[in-house]
C-alpha positions in Angstrom: -13.7 -33.8 -12.9 -15.0 -33.8 -9.2 -14.4 -29.7 -8.9 -16.4 -29.2 -12.0 -19.2 -31.4 -10.8 -20.2 -30.2 -7.5 -22.8 -27.6 -6.7 -22.2 -24.3 -4.9 -24.3 -25.6 -2.2 -21.5 -28.8 -1.7 -18.7 -26.0 -1.7 -20.3 -24.2 1.0 -20.9 -27.4 2.9 -17.4 -28.0 2.7 -16.3 -24.8 3.8 -18.4 -24.9 6.9 -17.0 -28.3 7.6 -13.6 -27.2 6.9 -14.1 -24.1 9.3 -15.7 -26.0 12.1 -13.0 -28.7 12.0 -9.8 -26.7 11.5 -10.3 -23.1 11.7 -7.0 -22.1 13.8 -4.9 -25.0 11.9 -2.3 -24.3 9.4 -3.7 -23.6 5.8 -2.5 -26.9 4.7 -4.2 -28.5 7.8 -7.4 -27.0 6.5 -7.0 -28.3 2.7 -6.1 -31.6 4.5 -9.9 -31.8 6.0 -11.1 -30.9 2.6 -9.1 -33.5 1.0 -10.1 -36.0 3.6 -13.8 -35.1 2.5 -12.8 -35.7 -1.1 -10.9 -38.9 -0.4 -14.2 -40.5 1.3 -16.2 -39.4 -1.7 -13.8 -41.5 -3.9 -13.5 -44.4 -1.6 -15.9 -47.2 -1.8 -16.3 -47.2 1.9 -18.1 -44.2 2.3 -21.2 -42.2 0.6 -20.4 -40.7 -2.9 -21.6 -37.3 -2.3 -20.3 -34.2 -0.3 -23.3 -34.1 1.9 -23.6 -37.8 2.4 -19.9 -38.1 3.7 -20.2 -35.0 5.9 -23.5 -35.9 7.5 -22.8 -39.8 7.7 -23.2 -40.4 11.5 -20.6 -39.7 13.9 -18.1 -38.7 11.4 -17.5 -34.8 11.8 -17.4 -33.2 15.3 -18.5 -30.0 13.6 -21.9 -31.7 12.6 -22.2 -33.2 16.0 -21.5 -30.1 17.8 -23.1 -27.5 15.5 -20.0 -25.8 14.3 -21.2 -26.9 11.0 -23.5 -23.9 11.2 -20.7 -21.1 11.8 -20.1 -18.8 8.9 -16.9 -20.0 7.0 -14.1 -17.5 6.4 -12.4 -17.0 3.0 -9.5 -19.4 4.0 -12.1 -22.2 4.6 -13.7 -21.6 1.0 -10.1 -21.4 -0.6 -9.0 -24.9 1.2 -12.5 -26.3 -0.2 -11.8 -25.5 -3.6 -8.1 -26.6 -3.3 -9.1 -30.0 -2.3 -11.5 -30.2 -5.0 -9.2 -29.5 -7.6 -7.1 -32.4 -6.3 -4.8 -30.8 -3.7 -4.0 -33.9 -1.1 -1.4 -33.1 1.3 -2.8 -36.5 3.5 -1.8 -38.6 0.6 -5.0 -40.3 0.4 -6.2 -40.4 4.1 -9.5 -41.2 4.9 -9.5 -40.4 8.6 -8.0 -37.5 11.1 -8.0 -37.1 14.7 -6.5 -34.7 17.2 -4.5 -36.5 19.7 -5.2 -34.2 22.5 -9.1 -34.3 22.1 -10.0 -37.8 20.1 -12.6 -39.7 22.7 -11.6 -43.1 20.9 -7.9 -43.5 20.6 -7.8 -47.2 20.6 -9.8 -47.2 17.3 -7.3 -44.4 15.7 -4.3 -46.7 16.7 -5.9 -49.5 14.3 -5.3 -47.1 11.2 -2.0 -46.6 9.3 -0.5 -43.2 10.4 0.2 -41.1 7.2 1.1 -37.6 8.3 0.7 -35.1 11.2 -0.2 -31.1 10.0 -1.0 -28.9 12.8 -2.8 -30.7 15.7 -4.5 -33.4 13.4 -2.6 -36.8 12.5 -4.2 -38.2 9.1 -4.3 -41.8 8.6 -5.5 -44.3 6.4 
């Protein structure tokens, strides 16, 4: 249902976020970032739109460091569509981080580990 209600600009924004956050990661890792966006939309803890989730303050590095403005590749678009169509390799995760670059590791330790995909850890 969600895949049929998002606009082309929402897909573009998701692809830009996926590209900024996970380019260079395995394909499933890129889908996983998209799935986290979807899981947040479906959660009562986060905004209920693609734009609201992605632009929520201090949530995505790609927004804060400007990578959201990079032109996404076809893989990022494909990953966004897969996530919108229900693929979720994160098993419902709401968070992810890269243990090598995360600044607030103590906070992530309070989350429940779900799965590692590429360089990212996904958690609830």
